[in-house]
C-alpha positions in Angstrom: 297.5 139.9 193.3 297.4 137.1 195.8 294.6 135.1 194.2 295.2 136.0 190.5 297.2 132.9 189.6 294.5 130.7 191.2 291.8 132.6 189.4 293.6 132.2 186.1 294.0 128.5 186.7 290.3 128.1 187.4 289.1 130.1 184.4 291.5 128.6 181.9 289.5 126.7 179.3 286.1 128.1 180.5 283.9 130.7 179.0 282.9 132.0 182.3 283.1 131.2 186.0 281.1 132.3 189.0 282.8 134.0 191.9 281.5 131.4 194.3 283.3 128.8 192.4 286.7 130.3 193.3 287.9 129.4 196.8 290.2 131.4 199.1 290.0 134.7 197.2 290.4 138.0 198.9 287.3 139.9 199.8 288.3 142.9 197.6 288.8 140.6 194.6 285.5 138.8 195.2 283.8 142.2 195.3 285.4 143.2 192.0 284.4 139.9 190.5 280.8 140.4 191.7 280.7 143.9 190.3 282.1 142.6 187.0 279.3 139.9 186.9 276.7 142.6 187.5 278.1 144.6 184.7 278.2 141.5 182.5 274.6 140.7 183.1 273.6 144.4 182.5 275.5 144.3 179.2 273.8 141.1 178.1 270.4 142.6 179.1 271.1 145.8 177.2 272.2 143.9 174.2 269.1 141.7 174.3 266.9 144.7 174.7 268.7 146.4 171.8 268.2 143.4 169.6 264.5 143.2 170.6 264.1 146.9 169.8 265.9 146.5 166.5 263.7 143.5 165.5 260.6 145.5 166.4 261.8 148.4 164.3 262.5 146.0 161.4 259.1 144.4 161.7 257.4 147.8 161.7 259.4 148.9 158.7 258.6 145.7 156.8 254.9 146.2 157.6 255.1 149.8 156.4 256.7 148.7 153.2 254.0 146.1 152.6 251.3 148.8 153.0 253.1 150.9 150.5 253.3 148.0 148.0 249.5 147.2 148.3 247.6 148.6 145.3 245.5 151.6 146.1 241.8 151.1 145.3 240.6 153.6 142.8 238.0 155.9 144.3 235.4 156.7 141.8 234.3 160.2 141.8 230.6 160.8 141.9 229.0 161.9 138.6 228.6 165.6 138.5 225.0 166.8 139.1 223.2 168.0 136.0 223.3 171.6 135.5 220.1 173.3 136.5 217.9 174.2 133.6 217.2 177.9 133.5 213.5 178.6 133.4 212.3 180.0 130.1 211.5 183.6 130.5 207.9 184.5 130.1 207.2 186.2 126.9 205.8 189.6 127.0 202.2 190.2 126.1 203.4 192.0 122.9 205.0 188.8 121.8 201.7 186.9 122.1 199.9 189.2 119.8 199.2 187.6 116.4 198.2 190.2 113.9 196.7 187.5 111.6 195.4 185.3 114.3 191.8 186.5 114.1 191.6 185.8 110.3 193.1 182.2 110.9 190.5 181.5 113.6 187.6 182.7 111.5 188.8 180.5 108.6 189.2 177.5 110.9 185.8 177.9 112.3 184.3 178.3 108.9 186.0 175.1 107.7 184.8 173.2 110.7 181.2 174.4 110.3 181.3 173.4 106.6 182.7 169.9 107.5 180.0 169.5 110.2 177.2 170.4 107.7 178.7 168.0 105.2 178.7 165.1 107.7 175.2 165.9 108.8 174.1 165.9 105.2 175.6 162.5 104.6 173.9 161.1 107.7 170.5 162.4 106.4 171.1 161.1 102.9 172.0 157.7 104.2 168.8 155.6 104.1 167.6 154.2 107.4 167.6 150.4 107.8 164.0 149.2 107.3 163.0 146.0 109.1 161.2 143.6 106.9 159.8 140.1 107.2 158.8 137.4 104.7 155.6 135.5 105.5 153.8 132.5 104.0 150.0 132.2 104.5 147.7 129.3 104.0 144.2 130.5 103.0 141.6 127.7 103.2 138.2 127.8 101.4 134.9 126.4 102.7 134.4 123.7 100.2 135.8 122.1 97.0 133.5 124.1 94.8 134.9 127.5 96.0 136.5 129.4 93.1 140.1 129.5 94.1 141.0 132.1 91.4 138.4 134.5 92.8 139.8 133.7 96.3 143.3 134.6 95.2 142.1 137.8 93.4 140.3 138.9 96.6 143.5 138.3 98.7 145.8 140.2 96.3 143.3 143.0 96.2 144.2 143.9 99.8 146.5 146.9 99.7 148.4 148.2 102.8 151.4 150.5 103.0 154.5 148.2 103.4 152.7 145.1 102.0 154.0 143.4 98.8 152.4 140.1 97.6 154.6 137.4 96.1 154.2 134.0 94.5 151.3 131.7 95.2 150.1 128.2 94.5 147.2 125.8 95.2 147.8 122.8 97.3 145.4 119.9 98.1 144.0 119.6 101.6 141.5 116.7 101.6 138.3 115.4 99.8 139.0 117.4 96.8 139.4 120.7 98.7 142.4 122.8 97.9 144.0 125.8 99.7 145.7 128.9 98.6 149.3 129.3 99.8 150.7 132.8 99.1 153.9 134.6 100.0 154.1 138.3 101.1 156.8 140.7 102.2 155.9 143.2 104.9 157.5 146.2 106.5 157.4 145.4 110.3 156.7 148.9 111.4 153.8 149.4 108.9 152.0 146.0 108.6 150.5 144.0 111.4 150.1 140.3 110.6 147.0 140.1 112.8 145.4 142.9 110.9 146.2 141.3 107.6 144.6 138.0 108.8 141.5 139.9 109.8 141.2 141.5 106.4 141.6 138.2 104.6 139.0 136.4 106.7 136.6 139.3 106.1 135.8 137.5 102.8 133.4 135.3 104.6 131.9 133.7 101.5 135.3 132.5 100.3 137.6 132.1 103.3 137.2 129.6 106.1 140.5 130.2 107.9 144.0 131.8 107.6 147.2 130.2 109.0 150.8 131.7 109.2 153.0 128.9 107.8 156.3 130.7 107.9 157.6 134.0 109.4 161.2 135.1 108.7 163.0 138.3 109.2 164.8 139.7 106.2 
């Protein structure tokens, strides 16, 4: 206890004191003080490590609580696959037998044949379109003394299948000469205009020339 009063005097009013700060202390006391310092530092380190460990645990717990608090995204379940359609069982041959099928088929065929004949009859009864033309001819005589009435009668006397004479009139040409202008309707497939002109000019004593003034399809 030699250096205890001195040590107390030094440490009074201080939180801590290093052993090197205390002069003239016995070696055994200095050793005890050094050991106490080591224990003190070990204690502080263990306390600090304990606090660090506790803070780490608290942070991990807080993070865990945050994850629990987060809303869980709803996982949509895939739509169920459609149930496989069972194949329709094939009918037996006995099921396909129609006791009245032959009669129905015969009646259907007879009706179709009757309808076909009816349509063919209508087509035959429908008159075919006949192509016709309207022509105007100028028939000129040789001279003014030519009998125009006789000339017209000779022209109208020409008969051909598909030829129908129409209205006519006498028109002056020159020097007292007049011409016969006559209309006619012809069936194109039956009457040739060239042949008709030849037959009119065959009246050599009456006709000088024939001209086609108009030719129109009807």
